[in-house]
Backbone as CSV, one residue per row, in Angstrom:
resi,resn,N_x,N_y,N_z,CA_x,CA_y,CA_z,C_x,C_y,C_z
1,MET,-12.169,6.162,-8.076,-12.396,4.801,-7.516,-12.438,4.124,-8.945
2,THR,-11.490,4.629,-9.515,-11.421,3.631,-10.937,-10.724,2.264,-11.044
3,PHE,-10.879,1.758,-11.118,-10.868,-0.134,-11.043,-9.154,0.099,-11.900
4,LYS,-7.846,-0.641,-11.625,-7.036,-1.155,-12.813,-7.359,-2.117,-12.920
5,ILE,-7.500,-2.537,-13.964,-7.954,-3.999,-14.874,-6.201,-4.823,-15.449
6,VAL,-6.371,-6.112,-15.240,-5.417,-6.304,-15.675,-5.366,-7.301,-16.553
7,ILE,-4.962,-7.856,-17.560,-5.570,-8.247,-19.248,-4.788,-9.735,-19.322
8,SER,-4.776,-10.498,-18.478,-4.178,-11.376,-19.211,-3.895,-12.229,-20.017
9,ASP,-3.015,-12.751,-21.008,-3.372,-12.840,-22.829,-2.433,-14.163,-22.932
10,LYS,-2.052,-14.686,-22.638,-0.834,-16.009,-23.201,0.340,-15.347,-22.112
11,GLU,2.063,-15.289,-22.867,2.297,-14.504,-21.844,2.889,-13.193,-21.604
12,LYS,1.974,-12.522,-21.867,2.030,-10.989,-20.980,0.800,-10.466,-20.850
13,SER,0.818,-9.724,-19.399,-0.554,-9.176,-18.997,-0.472,-6.998,-19.444
14,ILE,-1.516,-6.855,-19.670,-1.943,-5.538,-19.614,-2.264,-5.095,-18.467
15,GLN,-1.769,-3.946,-18.038,-3.102,-3.331,-17.562,-3.885,-1.958,-17.842
16,MET,-4.946,-2.325,-17.734,-5.532,-0.640,-18.071,-6.626,0.418,-17.339
17,GLU,-6.907,0.767,-17.257,-7.661,1.998,-16.432,-9.696,1.999,-16.548
18,ALA,-10.679,1.006,-16.414,-11.787,1.084,-16.094,-12.647,2.501,-17.194
19,ASP,-13.318,2.852,-17.236,-14.186,3.971,-18.445,-14.828,4.434,-16.670
20,PRO,-14.202,5.789,-15.728,-15.407,6.646,-14.760,-16.783,6.092,-15.161
21,SER,-17.203,6.174,-16.870,-18.458,6.088,-16.343,-19.357,4.870,-16.882
22,GLN,-17.866,3.618,-16.802,-18.945,2.669,-17.241,-18.421,1.825,-16.396
23,GLU,-17.801,1.863,-15.060,-17.442,1.456,-14.256,-18.221,1.085,-13.216
24,ARG,-19.201,1.266,-12.741,-20.798,0.634,-12.035,-21.226,-0.813,-12.744
25,LYS,-20.986,-0.772,-13.929,-21.276,-1.760,-14.200,-20.955,-3.070,-13.876
26,LEU,-19.742,-2.951,-13.570,-18.150,-4.625,-13.130,-18.970,-4.009,-11.326
27,ILE,-19.435,-3.495,-10.785,-20.143,-3.727,-9.512,-21.176,-4.703,-9.233
28,GLY,-20.398,-5.350,-8.378,-21.597,-6.476,-8.392,-21.028,-7.344,-8.772
29,LEU,-20.291,-7.628,-10.123,-19.930,-8.954,-10.889,-19.057,-10.142,-9.573
30,ALA,-19.039,-11.202,-9.672,-18.148,-12.314,-8.662,-16.763,-13.043,-9.716
31,ILE,-16.351,-13.388,-8.896,-14.968,-14.323,-9.587,-15.560,-15.213,-10.074
32,GLY,-15.445,-14.892,-11.647,-16.092,-16.120,-12.846,-16.391,-15.761,-13.579
33,ASP,-17.134,-14.189,-13.657,-18.381,-14.155,-14.269,-17.547,-13.360,-15.263
34,GLU,-18.596,-13.048,-16.631,-18.244,-12.549,-17.680,-18.141,-11.180,-18.052
35,PHE,-18.018,-10.639,-18.615,-18.138,-8.745,-18.821,-17.957,-8.333,-20.494
36,GLU,-18.203,-7.133,-20.740,-18.104,-6.925,-21.939,-17.052,-6.124,-21.634
37,GLY,-15.902,-5.940,-23.071,-14.747,-5.595,-22.857,-14.749,-4.019,-23.296
38,SER,-16.538,-3.113,-23.733,-16.037,-2.259,-24.196,-16.083,-0.951,-22.361
39,ILE,-16.075,-2.277,-21.691,-16.605,-0.870,-21.026,-15.262,-0.355,-20.220
40,ILE,-13.906,-1.053,-20.519,-12.095,-0.541,-21.055,-11.727,0.334,-21.625
41,GLY,-13.271,-0.204,-23.410,-12.486,0.387,-24.134,-12.154,-0.694,-25.708
42,LEU,-12.210,-1.841,-25.296,-12.283,-3.141,-25.801,-13.313,-3.928,-26.106
43,LYS,-13.866,-2.854,-27.543,-14.639,-3.488,-28.484,-14.812,-5.023,-29.252
44,GLY,-15.368,-6.106,-28.582,-16.143,-7.156,-29.449,-15.130,-7.984,-28.443
45,TYR,-14.307,-7.620,-27.518,-14.142,-8.149,-26.759,-14.801,-9.167,-25.116
46,LYS,-14.692,-10.060,-24.757,-15.035,-10.339,-23.483,-14.474,-11.376,-22.602
47,LEU,-14.046,-10.792,-21.147,-13.078,-10.943,-20.244,-13.697,-11.706,-19.191
48,LYS,-12.862,-12.635,-18.701,-13.596,-13.067,-17.030,-12.752,-12.415,-16.403
49,ILE,-13.180,-12.630,-15.280,-13.123,-12.100,-13.801,-12.300,-13.213,-13.248
50,THR,-11.035,-13.355,-12.841,-10.049,-14.306,-12.292,-10.072,-14.060,-10.754
51,GLY,-9.900,-12.810,-10.113,-9.159,-12.254,-8.954,-9.351,-11.313,-8.484
52,GLY,-8.796,-10.342,-8.209,-8.226,-9.471,-7.724,-7.521,-8.948,-6.444
53,SER,-8.064,-7.495,-5.743,-7.595,-7.218,-4.973,-8.208,-6.099,-4.134
54,ASP,-8.429,-5.188,-3.024,-8.954,-4.357,-2.850,-7.593,-3.075,-2.445
55,LYS,-8.222,-1.898,-1.652,-7.239,-1.116,-1.889,-6.662,-0.924,-0.339
56,ASP,-5.936,-1.903,0.805,-5.763,-2.501,1.213,-4.371,-3.559,1.022
57,GLY,-5.019,-4.645,0.308,-4.045,-4.834,-0.747,-4.256,-5.821,-0.390
58,PHE,-5.825,-6.692,0.140,-5.778,-8.264,0.534,-6.720,-8.387,-0.306
59,PRO,-6.164,-10.232,-1.136,-6.616,-10.594,-2.089,-8.229,-11.207,-2.214
60,MET,-8.704,-10.958,-3.257,-9.916,-11.718,-3.771,-9.909,-13.129,-3.187
61,ARG,-10.478,-13.658,-3.020,-10.732,-15.601,-2.718,-12.055,-16.139,-3.115
62,LYS,-12.336,-17.139,-4.603,-13.038,-17.572,-5.077,-14.622,-17.961,-4.101
63,ASP,-13.574,-18.812,-2.905,-14.988,-19.604,-1.819,-15.521,-18.405,-0.253
64,ILE,-15.105,-17.803,-1.386,-15.931,-16.788,0.022,-16.960,-15.555,-0.465
65,PRO,-17.705,-15.782,-0.180,-19.293,-15.296,-0.834,-19.811,-13.928,-0.564
66,GLY,-19.320,-13.239,-1.671,-20.081,-11.247,-0.284,-18.955,-10.566,-0.590
67,PRO,-19.032,-9.430,-1.093,-18.351,-8.172,-0.888,-17.239,-7.972,0.319
68,ARG,-17.572,-8.884,1.444,-17.002,-8.904,2.793,-15.498,-8.392,2.533
69,ARG,-15.016,-8.804,3.668,-13.522,-9.753,4.418,-14.174,-10.192,5.182
70,VAL,-12.647,-11.353,5.454,-12.880,-11.951,6.679,-11.510,-12.350,7.041
71,ARG,-11.329,-13.153,8.438,-10.239,-13.763,8.354,-10.280,-15.155,8.568
72,SER,-9.850,-15.365,7.374,-9.986,-17.130,7.467,-8.262,-18.054,7.494
73,LEU,-9.078,-18.917,7.775,-8.206,-20.261,8.173,-7.732,-20.999,7.028
74,VAL,-6.202,-20.896,6.176,-6.112,-21.180,5.013,-4.750,-22.073,5.635
75,SER,-5.469,-23.356,3.971,-3.784,-24.182,3.660,-2.903,-23.905,2.609
76,ALA,-3.676,-23.279,1.340,-2.668,-22.942,0.294,-4.213,-21.796,-0.767
77,GLY,-3.362,-21.868,-1.681,-4.446,-20.565,-2.955,-3.952,-19.327,-2.631
78,PRO,-4.624,-18.355,-3.102,-4.534,-17.400,-3.555,-4.724,-16.253,-1.335
79,GLY,-3.307,-15.616,-1.592,-3.626,-15.053,0.287,-2.842,-15.797,0.785
80,TYR,-1.739,-17.125,0.184,-0.672,-17.368,1.313,0.006,-19.300,0.237
81,ARG,0.956,-19.088,0.911,1.877,-20.127,0.221,2.819,-20.590,1.771
82,PRO,2.041,-21.906,1.629,3.328,-22.806,3.252,3.877,-23.395,2.720
83,LYS,4.764,-23.103,3.890,6.203,-23.570,3.957,6.353,-25.033,4.074
84,ARG,5.712,-25.429,4.942,5.844,-27.204,5.089,4.761,-27.464,4.977
85,LYS,4.083,-28.711,4.244,3.659,-29.939,3.935,2.180,-30.133,5.684
86,GLY,1.178,-29.402,4.815,-0.152,-29.520,6.732,-0.320,-28.217,7.348
87,GLU,0.794,-27.078,6.952,0.695,-25.560,7.370,-0.556,-25.012,7.502
88,ARG,-1.034,-24.024,8.198,-2.444,-23.288,8.127,-2.372,-22.134,8.559
89,ARG,-2.718,-21.325,8.052,-2.378,-19.963,8.874,-4.116,-19.121,8.873
90,ARG,-4.142,-18.164,10.049,-5.452,-17.284,9.750,-4.467,-15.771,8.918
91,LYS,-5.500,-16.154,8.074,-5.163,-14.505,6.569,-6.287,-13.680,6.517
92,THR,-6.294,-12.762,6.057,-7.339,-11.856,6.150,-7.831,-11.820,4.750
93,LEU,-8.388,-12.077,4.260,-8.844,-11.992,2.197,-10.201,-11.444,2.256
94,ARG,-10.385,-10.874,0.997,-11.349,-10.135,0.654,-12.403,-11.646,-0.215
95,GLY,-14.617,-10.991,-0.468,-14.946,-11.676,-0.688,-14.861,-11.734,-2.187
96,ASN,-15.478,-12.767,-3.328,-15.253,-12.991,-5.032,-16.320,-11.728,-5.809
97,VAL,-16.958,-10.914,-4.525,-17.573,-9.818,-5.403,-17.124,-9.127,-5.827
98,ILE,-16.778,-7.855,-6.573,-16.580,-6.878,-6.110,-17.608,-5.491,-5.905
99,SER,-16.369,-5.112,-5.420,-17.507,-3.536,-4.783,-16.330,-2.581,-4.674
100,GLU,-16.764,-0.989,-3.563,-16.594,-0.270,-3.975,-14.653,-0.083,-3.622
101,ASP,-14.719,-0.976,-2.511,-12.873,-1.472,-2.015,-11.909,-1.978,-2.634
102,ILE,-12.302,-2.806,-3.435,-11.577,-3.281,-4.633,-10.745,-2.012,-5.927
103,VAL,-9.607,-2.284,-6.408,-8.459,-1.720,-7.092,-8.616,-2.821,-8.468
104,GLN,-7.869,-3.558,-7.677,-7.336,-4.032,-9.747,-8.050,-5.531,-9.708
105,ILE,-8.483,-5.492,-10.365,-9.416,-6.335,-11.250,-8.050,-7.177,-11.685
106,ASN,-8.135,-8.927,-12.083,-7.349,-9.721,-13.248,-8.351,-9.730,-13.192
107,THR,-8.143,-10.106,-14.818,-9.355,-11.172,-16.444,-7.814,-11.721,-17.169
108,VAL,-9.263,-12.513,-17.882,-8.009,-13.345,-18.764,-9.217,-13.179,-20.230
109,ILE,-9.167,-13.237,-21.640,-9.491,-12.644,-22.379,-10.053,-14.511,-23.187
110,THR,-11.672,-14.177,-23.130,-12.674,-15.902,-23.463,-12.841,-15.382,-24.613
111,LYS,-13.214,-14.350,-24.952,-13.723,-13.571,-26.527,-12.731,-12.833,-27.219
112,ARG,-12.025,-12.975,-28.436,-11.566,-11.885,-29.008,-12.451,-10.687,-30.257
113,GLY,-11.707,-9.693,-30.500,-12.594,-8.860,-30.977,-12.268,-9.161,-32.626
114,ASP,-12.407,-8.352,-33.931,-12.205,-8.388,-34.564,-10.675,-7.222,-34.648
115,LYS,-10.403,-6.690,-34.218,-8.800,-5.784,-34.220,-8.022,-6.515,-32.966
116,PRO,-6.811,-6.548,-32.952,-5.340,-7.185,-32.596,-5.956,-6.328,-30.994
117,LEU,-5.575,-6.608,-29.980,-5.575,-6.110,-28.628,-4.224,-5.188,-28.680
118,GLU,-3.369,-5.246,-29.114,-2.636,-4.579,-29.855,-2.524,-3.192,-30.142
119,GLU,-3.533,-3.055,-31.050,-3.698,-1.788,-31.668,-5.024,-1.227,-30.973
120,LEU,-5.169,-1.773,-29.981,-6.318,-0.912,-29.689,-6.052,-0.254,-28.252
121,ILE,-4.774,-0.928,-27.742,-4.220,-0.301,-26.030,-3.326,0.383,-27.203
122,SER,-2.988,0.974,-28.019,-2.241,1.757,-28.817,-2.884,2.710,-29.543
123,ALA,-3.900,2.504,-29.929,-4.909,3.542,-30.309,-5.523,4.560,-28.838
124,GLU,-5.988,3.817,-27.719,-6.613,4.560,-26.492,-5.250,5.490,-25.906
125,GLU,-3.810,5.061,-26.274,-2.876,5.665,-25.566,-2.170,7.154,-26.347
126,GLU,-3.071,7.466,-27.501,-2.686,8.715,-28.423,-3.358,9.335,-28.294
């Protein structure tokens, strides 16, 4: 159950894996919550959760409470792009809380550490 964490940084995105001993700290956090980057090896960084997807590919949505999966009538936003104005469709979506079923977590950097991001990532790969 390792989480893939996608970090958005201005023009580029970086994908990392969570440390298996630390990833329990992510379970229970919701979209909009912040966590320490040391969980994924980025000491001094703070990351904000912006979304994600579960093991079957269903996207997380901020307006659905809890870790559950629901079929919701949506007109726009994560999980659905309407082709005509006013079009709505029933789609399966995941709630806004991280659980064991989540595979990918999308994040954005809110606080930078002492070292640049590229330097930390290259040190982790070696």
